[in-house]
C-alpha positions as CSV (number, residue, x, y, z in Angstrom):
1,X,-22.1,27.0,14.4
2,X,-23.3,25.0,17.4
3,X,-26.2,22.6,17.0
4,X,-28.2,20.6,19.6
5,X,-29.5,17.0,19.2
6,X,-31.2,15.3,22.1
7,X,-29.7,17.8,24.5
8,X,-26.1,17.3,23.2
9,X,-24.0,19.9,21.5
10,X,-21.3,19.5,18.9
11,X,-19.7,21.9,16.4
12,X,-20.5,22.0,12.7
13,X,-18.2,23.6,10.1
14,X,-19.6,26.9,8.8
15,X,-20.1,25.6,5.3
16,X,-22.3,22.8,6.7
17,X,-24.6,25.2,8.5
18,X,-27.3,25.2,5.9
19,X,-27.3,21.4,5.6
20,X,-27.6,21.2,9.4
21,X,-30.5,23.7,9.3
22,X,-32.2,21.6,6.6
23,X,-31.8,18.5,8.8
24,X,-33.4,20.1,11.8
25,X,-36.3,21.4,9.7
26,X,-36.7,17.9,8.2
27,X,-36.8,16.2,11.7
28,X,-39.4,18.8,12.7
29,X,-41.7,17.7,9.9
30,X,-41.0,20.5,7.5
31,X,-39.5,20.4,4.0
32,X,-35.7,20.8,4.1
33,X,-36.1,23.8,1.9
34,X,-32.4,24.5,1.2
35,X,-30.4,24.6,-2.0
36,X,-27.5,23.2,0.0
37,X,-29.2,19.8,0.2
38,X,-28.3,17.4,-2.7
39,X,-31.1,15.2,-4.2
40,X,-29.0,12.2,-3.2
41,X,-29.1,13.2,0.5
42,X,-32.8,14.3,0.4
43,X,-33.8,10.9,-1.0
44,X,-31.7,9.1,1.6
45,X,-33.1,11.1,4.5
46,X,-36.6,10.2,3.4
47,X,-35.7,6.5,3.2
48,X,-34.3,6.7,6.8
49,X,-37.3,8.6,8.1
50,X,-39.7,6.0,6.5
51,X,-37.7,3.2,8.1
52,X,-37.9,4.9,11.5
53,X,-34.1,5.2,11.8
54,X,-33.3,7.0,15.1
55,X,-31.6,10.3,14.1
56,X,-30.1,10.7,17.5
57,X,-28.0,7.6,17.2
58,X,-24.4,8.2,18.0
59,X,-22.9,4.9,16.8
60,X,-23.7,1.8,14.7
61,X,-25.3,-1.2,16.4
62,X,-22.9,-3.4,18.3
63,X,-20.8,-5.8,16.1
64,X,-22.0,-9.4,15.6
65,X,-20.3,-12.1,17.6
66,X,-17.0,-13.7,16.6
67,X,-18.7,-16.9,15.4
68,X,-21.1,-15.0,13.2
69,X,-18.3,-12.8,11.8
70,X,-16.2,-15.9,11.1
71,X,-19.1,-17.5,9.2
72,X,-19.6,-14.2,7.2
73,X,-16.0,-14.0,6.3
74,X,-16.1,-17.6,5.0
75,X,-19.1,-16.7,2.8
76,X,-17.1,-13.7,1.5
77,X,-13.8,-15.6,1.1
78,X,-13.3,-14.7,-2.5
79,X,-13.9,-11.0,-1.8
80,X,-11.5,-11.1,1.1
81,X,-8.8,-12.9,-0.9
82,X,-9.1,-10.5,-3.8
83,X,-8.9,-7.4,-1.5
84,X,-6.2,-8.7,0.9
85,X,-3.1,-7.1,-0.8
86,X,-5.0,-3.9,-1.4
87,X,-6.3,-3.6,2.2
88,X,-2.8,-4.5,3.5
89,X,-1.3,-1.7,1.5
90,X,-3.9,0.7,3.0
91,X,-2.0,0.6,6.3
92,X,0.9,2.4,4.6
93,X,-0.7,4.8,2.0
94,X,-3.4,5.9,4.5
95,X,-0.9,6.3,7.4
96,X,-1.0,9.8,9.0
97,X,-4.0,10.8,6.8
98,X,-6.5,10.5,9.5
99,X,-8.6,8.1,7.4
100,X,-9.3,4.3,7.3
101,X,-10.3,2.0,4.5
102,X,-13.3,-0.3,5.1
103,X,-14.4,-3.4,3.3
104,X,-18.0,-4.6,3.9
105,X,-20.2,-7.5,2.8
106,X,-23.1,-7.0,0.5
107,X,-25.3,-6.2,3.5
108,X,-23.0,-3.5,4.8
109,X,-21.4,-5.5,7.6
110,X,-17.7,-4.6,8.0
111,X,-15.3,-7.4,7.1
112,X,-12.0,-5.6,7.4
113,X,-10.6,-2.2,8.3
114,X,-7.1,-0.8,7.7
115,X,-5.5,2.6,7.8
116,X,-4.3,5.3,10.1
117,X,-3.9,3.9,13.6
118,X,-4.6,7.3,15.2
119,X,-8.1,7.2,13.8
120,X,-8.9,3.8,15.2
121,X,-10.1,5.1,18.6
122,X,-12.6,7.5,17.1
123,X,-13.7,4.8,14.7
124,X,-14.3,2.4,17.6
125,X,-16.4,5.0,19.4
126,X,-19.0,4.9,16.5
127,X,-18.6,1.1,16.0
128,X,-16.7,1.5,12.7
129,X,-15.1,-1.9,13.2
130,X,-15.4,-5.5,11.9
131,X,-18.7,-7.1,12.5
132,X,-20.7,-3.8,12.7
133,X,-23.5,-3.1,10.2
134,X,-23.4,0.2,8.4
135,X,-26.5,-0.2,6.2
136,X,-28.9,2.8,6.0
137,X,-31.4,0.9,8.1
138,X,-28.8,0.5,10.9
139,X,-27.0,3.9,10.7
140,X,-29.0,6.2,8.5
141,X,-27.4,8.1,5.6
142,X,-23.8,7.1,5.3
143,X,-21.5,6.3,2.4
144,X,-21.5,2.6,2.9
145,X,-25.3,2.2,3.4
146,X,-26.2,4.7,0.8
147,X,-23.9,3.3,-1.8
148,X,-25.6,-0.1,-1.3
149,X,-29.0,1.5,-1.7
150,X,-28.2,3.2,-5.0
151,X,-25.4,1.0,-6.3
152,X,-23.3,4.0,-7.2
153,X,-20.2,5.9,-5.8
154,X,-21.2,8.1,-2.9
155,X,-19.5,10.8,-0.9
156,X,-21.2,11.9,2.4
157,X,-19.8,14.8,4.2
158,X,-20.3,15.9,7.7
159,X,-23.9,17.2,8.4
160,X,-25.2,15.2,5.4
161,X,-25.3,12.1,7.6
162,X,-28.7,11.3,9.0
163,X,-27.6,10.3,12.5
164,X,-26.2,12.9,14.9
165,X,-23.2,10.9,16.1
166,X,-21.8,10.4,12.7
167,X,-21.9,14.0,11.6
168,X,-18.3,14.4,12.7
169,X,-17.3,12.1,9.8
170,X,-16.8,12.3,6.1
171,X,-16.8,9.2,4.0
172,X,-16.6,8.0,0.4
173,X,-17.7,4.6,-0.8
174,X,-18.7,2.6,-3.9
175,X,-20.0,-0.9,-4.4
176,X,-17.8,-3.9,-5.6
177,X,-19.6,-5.9,-8.2
178,X,-19.3,-9.4,-9.4
179,X,-17.4,-9.1,-12.7
180,X,-19.5,-11.8,-14.3
181,X,-23.1,-11.0,-13.4
182,X,-22.9,-7.5,-12.0
183,X,-24.4,-8.3,-8.6
184,X,-23.1,-6.4,-5.6
185,X,-20.6,-8.3,-3.5
186,X,-19.7,-5.6,-1.0
187,X,-18.5,-2.0,-0.5
188,X,-15.1,-0.3,-0.2
189,X,-15.1,2.9,1.8
190,X,-12.7,5.5,3.0
191,X,-13.8,7.3,6.2
192,X,-12.3,10.0,8.5
193,X,-13.2,12.8,10.8
194,X,-14.2,16.0,9.0
195,X,-10.8,17.7,9.3
196,X,-9.3,14.9,7.2
197,X,-11.8,15.4,4.3
198,X,-10.4,15.1,0.8
199,X,-12.4,15.3,-2.4
200,X,-9.9,12.8,-3.9
201,X,-11.1,10.0,-1.5
202,X,-14.0,9.2,-3.9
203,X,-11.6,8.7,-6.8
204,X,-9.5,6.5,-4.5
205,X,-12.4,4.1,-3.6
206,X,-13.6,3.9,-7.2
207,X,-10.0,2.9,-8.3
208,X,-9.8,0.5,-5.4
209,X,-13.1,-1.2,-6.2
210,X,-11.9,-1.6,-9.8
211,X,-8.7,-3.3,-8.7
212,X,-10.6,-5.7,-6.5
213,X,-13.0,-6.5,-9.3
214,X,-10.1,-7.1,-11.7
215,X,-8.6,-9.5,-9.2
216,X,-11.9,-11.3,-8.7
217,X,-12.2,-11.7,-12.5
218,X,-8.7,-13.2,-12.7
219,X,-9.5,-15.6,-9.8
220,X,-12.7,-16.7,-11.3
221,X,-11.1,-17.2,-14.7
222,X,-8.4,-19.3,-13.1
223,X,-11.0,-21.5,-11.5
224,X,-12.8,-21.9,-14.8
225,X,-9.7,-22.9,-16.6
226,X,-9.0,-25.6,-14.0
227,X,-12.7,-26.7,-14.3
228,X,-12.6,-27.0,-18.0
229,X,-9.2,-28.7,-18.0
230,X,-10.6,-31.4,-15.8
231,X,-13.6,-31.8,-18.0
232,X,-11.8,-32.0,-21.4
233,X,-12.6,-35.7,-21.9
234,X,-16.2,-35.3,-20.9
235,X,-16.8,-32.7,-23.6
236,X,-15.6,-35.0,-26.3
237,X,-17.7,-34.7,-29.5
238,X,-17.6,-38.5,-29.9
239,X,-20.1,-39.1,-27.1
240,X,-23.8,-39.5,-27.8
241,X,-24.6,-37.8,-24.4
242,X,-25.2,-34.1,-24.0
243,X,-22.7,-32.6,-21.6
244,X,-23.0,-29.1,-19.9
245,X,-20.4,-27.8,-17.5
246,X,-21.5,-25.4,-14.7
247,X,-19.2,-23.2,-12.7
248,X,-19.2,-23.3,-8.9
249,X,-22.0,-20.7,-8.8
250,X,-24.3,-22.7,-11.0
251,X,-23.8,-20.9,-14.3
252,X,-23.4,-22.9,-17.5
253,X,-20.1,-22.1,-19.2
254,X,-19.5,-24.9,-21.7
255,X,-21.4,-27.5,-23.6
256,X,-20.5,-30.2,-26.1
257,X,-21.9,-30.4,-29.6
258,X,-24.6,-32.9,-28.6
259,X,-26.0,-30.9,-25.7
260,X,-28.5,-28.8,-27.7
261,X,-30.0,-31.7,-29.5
262,X,-30.3,-33.8,-26.3
263,X,-31.9,-30.9,-24.4
264,X,-34.4,-30.4,-27.3
265,X,-35.2,-34.1,-27.0
266,X,-35.6,-34.2,-23.2
267,X,-37.1,-30.8,-22.7
268,X,-39.1,-30.5,-25.9
269,X,-37.5,-27.2,-26.8
270,X,-34.3,-25.8,-28.3
271,X,-32.2,-24.5,-25.5
272,X,-29.2,-23.1,-27.5
273,X,-31.0,-21.3,-30.3
274,X,-28.6,-18.3,-30.1
275,X,-24.9,-17.9,-29.5
276,X,-25.4,-16.5,-26.0
277,X,-28.2,-18.8,-24.9
278,X,-25.8,-21.0,-22.9
279,X,-25.1,-18.1,-20.5
280,X,-28.8,-18.0,-19.6
281,X,-28.9,-21.5,-18.3
282,X,-28.2,-21.7,-14.5
283,X,-28.9,-23.9,-11.5
284,X,-29.5,-22.9,-7.9
285,X,-26.9,-24.4,-5.7
286,X,-27.6,-25.4,-2.1
287,X,-25.4,-23.8,0.5
288,X,-22.6,-26.5,0.3
289,X,-22.3,-25.7,-3.4
290,X,-22.3,-29.3,-4.6
291,X,-26.0,-30.1,-5.1
292,X,-28.7,-28.2,-6.9
293,X,-32.3,-27.6,-5.9
294,X,-35.5,-26.7,-7.8
295,X,-34.2,-28.5,-10.9
296,X,-36.2,-28.3,-14.2
297,X,-38.4,-31.4,-14.7
298,X,-36.2,-32.6,-17.6
299,X,-33.1,-32.8,-15.3
300,X,-32.5,-35.8,-13.0
301,X,-30.5,-35.1,-9.9
302,X,-28.4,-38.2,-10.6
303,X,-27.1,-36.6,-13.8
304,X,-25.2,-33.9,-11.9
305,X,-21.6,-34.7,-11.0
306,X,-19.5,-32.4,-8.8
307,X,-16.0,-31.7,-10.1
308,X,-13.4,-31.8,-7.3
309,X,-9.7,-31.0,-7.7
310,X,-7.5,-31.3,-4.6
311,X,-10.6,-31.3,-2.5
312,X,-11.8,-28.0,-3.9
313,X,-15.2,-27.9,-5.5
314,X,-14.7,-26.2,-8.9
315,X,-18.1,-26.8,-10.6
316,X,-20.5,-29.5,-11.8
317,X,-21.0,-31.5,-14.9
318,X,-24.5,-32.3,-16.2
319,X,-24.5,-35.4,-18.4
320,X,-27.8,-35.7,-20.3
321,X,-28.4,-39.2,-21.7
322,X,-29.4,-39.5,-25.3
323,X,-32.7,-41.4,-25.7
324,X,-30.9,-43.6,-28.2
325,X,-29.2,-45.1,-25.1
326,X,-31.2,-46.6,-22.1
327,X,-32.4,-43.8,-19.8
328,X,-30.0,-43.6,-16.9
329,X,-27.4,-45.7,-18.8
330,X,-26.0,-43.0,-20.9
331,X,-25.0,-40.8,-18.0
332,X,-22.1,-41.7,-15.8
333,X,-22.5,-42.4,-12.1
334,X,-22.6,-39.2,-10.0
335,X,-19.3,-39.8,-8.2
336,X,-17.0,-36.8,-7.9
337,X,-14.4,-36.3,-10.6
338,X,-11.0,-36.2,-8.9
339,X,-8.1,-34.9,-11.1
340,X,-5.1,-37.2,-11.3
341,X,-6.8,-40.6,-11.1
342,X,-6.0,-42.9,-14.0
343,X,-5.0,-46.5,-14.5
344,X,-2.9,-46.1,-17.6
345,X,0.7,-45.0,-16.8
346,X,2.0,-45.2,-20.4
347,X,5.4,-43.4,-20.9
348,X,5.1,-41.5,-17.6
349,X,7.0,-44.4,-16.0
350,X,10.1,-42.6,-17.1
351,X,9.6,-40.0,-14.5
352,X,11.5,-40.6,-11.2
353,X,9.9,-39.6,-7.9
354,X,7.2,-40.4,-5.4
355,X,6.5,-37.0,-3.9
356,X,2.9,-35.8,-3.8
357,X,3.7,-32.7,-5.8
358,X,5.1,-34.8,-8.7
359,X,2.4,-37.5,-8.6
360,X,-0.3,-34.9,-8.7
361,X,1.4,-33.2,-11.7
362,X,1.9,-36.6,-13.5
363,X,-1.8,-37.5,-12.9
364,X,-2.9,-34.2,-14.5
365,X,-0.5,-34.7,-17.4
366,X,-1.8,-38.3,-18.0
367,X,-5.4,-37.1,-18.1
368,X,-4.7,-34.3,-20.5
369,X,-2.5,-36.5,-22.7
370,X,-5.6,-38.4,-23.8
371,X,-7.1,-35.3,-25.6
372,X,-5.7,-33.2,-28.5
373,X,-6.2,-29.8,-26.9
374,X,-3.1,-27.5,-26.5
375,X,-1.1,-27.8,-23.3
376,X,1.1,-25.2,-21.7
377,X,3.8,-26.5,-19.4
378,X,4.8,-24.1,-16.7
379,X,7.9,-24.4,-14.5
380,X,11.3,-23.1,-13.7
381,X,14.3,-23.7,-15.9
382,X,15.5,-27.3,-15.7
383,X,12.4,-28.9,-14.2
384,X,12.0,-31.3,-17.1
385,X,9.3,-29.6,-19.3
386,X,10.8,-31.4,-22.4
387,X,10.4,-34.8,-20.7
388,X,6.8,-34.1,-19.8
389,X,6.1,-32.9,-23.4
390,X,7.5,-36.2,-24.8
391,X,5.5,-38.3,-22.2
392,X,2.3,-36.4,-23.2
393,X,3.0,-37.2,-26.8
394,X,3.8,-40.9,-26.3
395,X,0.7,-41.3,-24.1
396,X,-1.7,-39.4,-26.3
397,X,-3.8,-39.6,-29.5
398,X,-0.8,-38.5,-31.6
399,X,1.7,-41.0,-30.3
400,X,1.9,-42.7,-33.8
401,X,2.9,-39.4,-35.4
402,X,6.1,-37.4,-35.2
403,X,7.3,-35.5,-32.1
404,X,8.9,-32.2,-33.3
405,X,10.6,-29.9,-30.8
406,X,11.8,-26.4,-31.2
407,X,13.2,-23.9,-28.7
408,X,11.9,-20.5,-29.5
409,X,14.7,-18.8,-27.5
410,X,17.5,-20.4,-29.4
411,X,17.2,-18.5,-32.7
412,X,17.2,-15.0,-34.1
413,X,13.9,-13.8,-35.4
414,X,14.8,-14.7,-39.0
415,X,16.0,-18.2,-38.2
416,X,13.1,-18.9,-36.0
417,X,10.7,-17.9,-38.8
418,X,12.4,-20.3,-41.2
419,X,12.5,-23.1,-38.6
420,X,8.8,-22.7,-37.9
421,X,7.3,-22.1,-41.3
422,X,9.9,-23.4,-43.7
423,X,10.6,-21.7,-47.0
424,X,10.6,-22.2,-50.8
425,X,13.7,-22.3,-53.0
426,X,15.0,-18.8,-53.8
427,X,12.8,-17.1,-51.2
428,X,15.9,-15.4,-49.7
429,X,19.7,-15.3,-50.2
430,X,21.2,-18.5,-48.9
431,X,17.9,-20.5,-49.1
432,X,18.5,-24.2,-49.5
433,X,17.9,-25.6,-53.0
434,X,14.4,-27.2,-53.1
435,X,13.4,-25.2,-50.0
436,X,12.9,-26.5,-46.5
437,X,9.9,-27.9,-44.6
438,X,9.3,-26.1,-41.3
439,X,8.8,-27.6,-37.9
440,X,5.0,-26.9,-38.1
441,X,4.6,-28.8,-41.3
442,X,6.9,-31.6,-40.0
443,X,4.7,-32.1,-37.0
444,X,1.6,-32.8,-39.1
445,X,-0.2,-35.8,-37.6
446,X,1.9,-35.6,-34.4
447,X,3.0,-33.2,-31.7
448,X,4.7,-29.8,-32.0
449,X,6.6,-28.9,-28.8
450,X,7.6,-25.3,-28.6
451,X,9.9,-24.7,-25.7
452,X,10.3,-21.2,-24.3
453,X,7.3,-19.9,-26.2
454,X,7.5,-16.7,-24.3
455,X,10.6,-15.9,-26.3
456,X,8.7,-15.8,-29.6
457,X,9.0,-12.3,-31.1
458,X,5.8,-10.3,-30.9
459,X,5.6,-9.7,-34.6
460,X,5.9,-13.4,-35.3
461,X,3.1,-14.4,-32.9
462,X,0.1,-13.4,-35.1
463,X,1.4,-15.6,-37.9
464,X,1.6,-18.6,-35.6
465,X,-1.8,-17.8,-34.2
466,X,-3.2,-17.9,-37.7
467,X,-1.8,-21.4,-38.1
468,X,-3.5,-22.5,-34.9
469,X,-6.8,-21.0,-35.9
470,X,-7.0,-22.0,-39.5
471,X,-4.9,-25.2,-39.6
472,X,-2.9,-23.9,-42.5
473,X,0.8,-22.9,-42.9
474,X,2.4,-20.8,-45.5
475,X,6.1,-21.4,-46.3
476,X,8.2,-18.3,-46.7
477,X,7.9,-17.2,-50.3
478,X,4.9,-19.4,-51.0
479,X,1.3,-18.2,-51.7
480,X,-0.5,-21.5,-51.4
481,X,-1.3,-22.8,-47.9
482,X,-0.5,-26.3,-46.7
483,X,-3.0,-28.1,-44.4
484,X,-1.6,-29.1,-41.0
485,X,-3.1,-31.0,-38.1
486,X,-0.9,-31.3,-35.0
487,X,-1.2,-31.3,-31.2
488,X,0.6,-28.3,-29.6
489,X,2.5,-28.6,-26.4
490,X,4.2,-25.3,-25.3
491,X,6.4,-24.5,-22.4
492,X,7.7,-21.5,-20.6
493,X,9.4,-20.4,-17.4
494,X,7.9,-16.9,-17.8
495,X,4.7,-15.5,-16.3
496,X,2.9,-15.0,-19.6
497,X,0.2,-12.9,-18.0
498,X,2.8,-10.4,-17.0
499,X,4.3,-10.6,-20.5
500,X,0.8,-9.6,-21.8
501,X,0.7,-6.6,-19.6
502,X,4.2,-5.6,-20.7
503,X,3.1,-5.9,-24.3
504,X,5.6,-8.7,-25.3
505,X,3.0,-11.5,-25.6
506,X,-0.3,-11.4,-27.4
507,X,-3.4,-12.2,-25.2
508,X,-5.2,-14.0,-28.1
509,X,-2.2,-16.3,-28.6
510,X,-2.0,-16.9,-24.8
511,X,-5.6,-18.2,-24.7
512,X,-4.9,-20.4,-27.7
513,X,-1.8,-22.1,-26.3
514,X,-3.0,-22.2,-22.7
515,X,-6.3,-24.0,-23.2
516,X,-4.9,-26.4,-20.5
517,X,-1.8,-25.9,-18.4
518,X,0.4,-28.1,-16.1
519,X,2.6,-26.6,-13.4
520,X,5.7,-28.8,-13.0
521,X,7.1,-28.6,-9.5
522,X,10.6,-27.4,-8.9
523,X,13.1,-29.8,-7.3
524,X,13.0,-27.9,-4.0
525,X,9.3,-28.6,-3.9
526,X,9.9,-32.3,-4.0
527,X,13.1,-32.7,-2.1
528,X,11.9,-36.1,-0.9
529,X,12.6,-37.4,-4.4
530,X,16.3,-36.6,-4.2
531,X,17.4,-40.0,-2.9
532,X,15.6,-41.7,-5.8
533,X,16.9,-39.3,-8.3
534,X,20.5,-39.7,-7.0
535,X,20.2,-43.4,-7.2
536,X,18.8,-43.2,-10.8
537,X,21.5,-40.9,-12.1
538,X,24.3,-42.9,-10.5
539,X,23.0,-46.1,-12.1
540,X,22.7,-44.3,-15.5
541,X,26.0,-42.3,-15.5
542,X,28.4,-44.7,-13.9
543,X,28.4,-47.3,-16.7
544,X,28.7,-44.4,-19.3
545,X,32.0,-43.4,-17.7
546,X,33.2,-47.0,-17.2
547,X,32.8,-46.9,-13.4
548,X,31.5,-49.4,-11.0
549,X,28.4,-49.1,-8.8
550,X,28.2,-46.0,-6.7
551,X,25.8,-44.8,-3.9
552,X,25.2,-41.7,-1.8
553,X,25.8,-41.6,1.9
554,X,23.0,-40.4,4.2
555,X,24.9,-37.3,5.0
556,X,25.3,-36.4,1.3
557,X,21.6,-37.0,0.7
558,X,20.7,-34.7,3.6
559,X,23.1,-32.0,2.3
560,X,21.6,-32.2,-1.2
561,X,18.1,-32.0,0.2
562,X,18.9,-28.7,1.9
563,X,20.1,-27.0,-1.3
564,X,17.6,-24.8,-3.2
565,X,18.5,-26.2,-6.7
566,X,17.8,-23.1,-8.8
567,X,18.7,-25.1,-11.9
568,X,16.4,-28.0,-10.8
569,X,16.8,-31.5,-12.3
570,X,19.4,-30.3,-14.9
571,X,21.6,-28.8,-12.2
572,X,21.1,-31.9,-10.0
573,X,22.2,-34.2,-12.8
574,X,25.4,-32.2,-13.3
575,X,26.2,-32.2,-9.6
576,X,25.8,-36.0,-9.4
577,X,28.0,-36.4,-12.5
578,X,30.6,-34.1,-11.0
579,X,30.6,-36.1,-7.7
580,X,30.9,-39.3,-9.6
581,X,33.9,-38.2,-11.7
582,X,35.8,-36.6,-8.9
583,X,35.6,-39.4,-6.3
584,X,37.2,-42.8,-6.3
585,X,35.1,-44.2,-3.5
586,X,32.1,-46.4,-4.0
587,X,30.1,-44.3,-1.4
588,X,29.9,-40.6,-2.2
589,X,29.8,-38.5,1.0
590,X,29.4,-34.9,2.1
591,X,33.0,-34.2,1.2
592,X,32.2,-35.1,-2.4
593,X,29.4,-32.5,-2.7
594,X,30.7,-29.4,-4.6
595,X,31.8,-26.7,-2.3
596,X,29.3,-24.1,-3.5
597,X,26.4,-26.5,-3.0
598,X,27.7,-27.5,0.4
599,X,28.0,-23.9,1.6
600,X,24.6,-22.8,0.3
601,X,23.0,-25.9,1.9
602,X,24.4,-25.1,5.3
603,X,23.4,-21.5,5.1
604,X,19.8,-22.5,4.2
605,X,19.7,-25.0,7.0
606,X,20.7,-22.2,9.5
607,X,18.0,-19.9,8.2
608,X,15.4,-22.5,8.4
609,X,16.3,-23.5,12.0
610,X,16.3,-19.9,13.2
611,X,13.2,-18.6,11.4
612,X,11.2,-16.7,14.0
613,X,7.8,-17.9,15.2
614,X,4.6,-16.1,14.2
615,X,3.4,-13.7,16.9
616,X,0.1,-14.7,18.4
617,X,-1.4,-11.1,18.3
618,X,-1.6,-11.0,14.5
619,X,-4.9,-11.5,12.7
620,X,-5.2,-13.8,9.7
621,X,-4.4,-11.2,7.1
622,X,-1.4,-10.0,9.0
623,X,-0.1,-13.5,9.5
624,X,-0.4,-14.1,5.8
625,X,1.4,-10.9,5.0
626,X,4.2,-11.7,7.5
627,X,4.6,-15.2,5.9
628,X,4.9,-13.6,2.4
629,X,7.6,-11.2,3.7
630,X,9.4,-14.0,5.4
631,X,9.5,-16.1,2.3
632,X,10.8,-13.2,0.2
633,X,13.5,-12.6,2.8
634,X,14.6,-16.2,2.7
635,X,14.6,-16.3,-1.1
636,X,16.7,-13.2,-1.3
637,X,19.0,-14.1,1.5
638,X,18.3,-10.9,3.3
639,X,18.6,-8.5,0.3
640,X,16.0,-5.8,1.1
641,X,16.1,-4.4,-2.4
642,X,15.1,-7.8,-3.8
643,X,12.4,-8.2,-1.2
644,X,10.9,-4.9,-2.1
645,X,11.0,-5.7,-5.8
646,X,9.4,-9.1,-5.3
647,X,6.6,-7.8,-3.1
648,X,6.0,-4.7,-5.2
649,X,6.4,-2.2,-2.3
650,X,8.8,0.5,-1.4
651,X,12.0,-0.4,0.4
652,X,11.1,2.0,3.3
653,X,7.8,0.0,3.6
654,X,9.8,-3.2,3.9
655,X,11.8,-1.9,6.8
656,X,8.6,-0.7,8.5
657,X,7.1,-4.1,8.2
658,X,10.3,-5.8,9.5
659,X,9.8,-3.7,12.7
660,X,6.0,-4.4,12.8
661,X,6.5,-8.2,12.5
662,X,9.6,-8.5,14.7
663,X,11.8,-9.7,11.8
664,X,14.8,-7.3,12.1
665,X,16.9,-9.7,14.2
666,X,16.2,-12.5,11.9
667,X,17.4,-10.5,8.9
668,X,20.6,-9.6,10.7
669,X,21.3,-13.2,11.6
670,X,20.6,-14.3,8.0
671,X,23.1,-11.7,6.6
672,X,25.8,-12.7,9.2
673,X,25.6,-16.3,8.1
674,X,25.5,-15.6,4.4
675,X,28.2,-17.7,2.6
């Protein structure tokens, strides 16, 4: 059925004829008068008419300039980060479907667009491209703009669009909401020409928005964890000041025990009268995010202190001075909190190294050592998690108590239960006369270090959680609890969040043991420390074997620095000891380096030297994707099955991306030089 708008003709599918007729009657000042018109569309058309939107428009307004788009993307950085892997995958799963996936800001301006390349030309003709606004005010009824207006999933098909030039398109969209306050952050949309219409596209955008919101929630939770970790000391119940921690958006998320009383004293009212009252307190940040405006009368600007970690603004601490102390004297000066600064080194002097990665981790550990909150040590096998655990103990409040260590992966379920909880005499066959005290009880007053906590059997975890929550332990075969008070330090080389998803680790236990966490760098991340570590182990090991002084040659050091060290410090110590015992010379050279380490080091050096440059025609997201693929290729030494598994994509997709990013020759070279 042909239709004419402003003298131009275009074809309309037969099943859209009644909608088209309703549109023409509406533009002529008559009621649409057709059962084919949905209430959703009727309402939208009336909004567009009331806003004087031109129904003869054949495209969206021109995109904003590059500088404006860059600024907008900065403002939407979290949304772009959370959606990046999803949008990147859209290139593949929307390939040859005739559709594109669009991500917009909360005002309907397109931030990113991915999908079928063959549709890009038609999309550009209607300005469906980054920087263009697709609000209802700009483009009339369309899925993006209408979803923003009603805040619900929307599917707009063909003639249902208000503007003539967009009636060749069908689109589905829904809003993306902030997981914490429900505000609209943007829109995800799938659009294509009418012949590509699929009723399933609406389900696709709803699922995609859900995935993005879940990633946003995880990102925000990670930032909050880091914020609270850096404020542990400030929230101490021993201070007479009231302390409230605000996140980076100005929302109160934590307060100490004194906060309510001090607020009542300063503001003349009880602020935290109910359990959820803390969440109602918020401050309006200025654009830079580090200062507040329009403060209540009872808050002095000088009491606000931004929290900075690695140069990143995580939030703000409000310290409310008690009137029992001089006003202004109770609160600390408003200089930024920078994680890692401390004057007391304590037992951390044992750690060898000067790299920035190690020093930052040590600084974090020193700060957290002063509190009694649980700490989760994260890192690969052999990085020295046990050393960090002992340093935290010896530098903390429990240093005068016992340090009790237990590896959860070194026992069967039955033995681990006995080791943890202990048992009474006669509780099972073979039980020791008089029973046995468990490690939990033995750590009373000190520190309990549970290595490889991710190996703890799932059915044992609720029993340990109960100990943490109630401060009581039951020996096996005993009905009377024993009070315990210890500081927990746990360690794992597993991703416990993935273990939770797999059902092998309890979420409630995770949040108890991971109140604070420390990521210990691998040896390859601090290769600059290898000369110092080599010197340290040679000085320590040579006397133990009755040998004279030894040193490493510059060539040997360079070779050791090129090696990936999958076993980290533990493997490094073994290699140094092997070199020491197999050489008679006082200077250990490249020839003394074990053959497998030597070969792997030279292969790694070749791959690093020949890594291809990043093409200049890639945008920021494409460059990031290419770098991720390149890292996976290096890590797997060119094994495409391993690359696909690590990236979570199909092997065929990996090969397509190798071609897209000009990495095929690099992979061939890497395989040819594999040792």
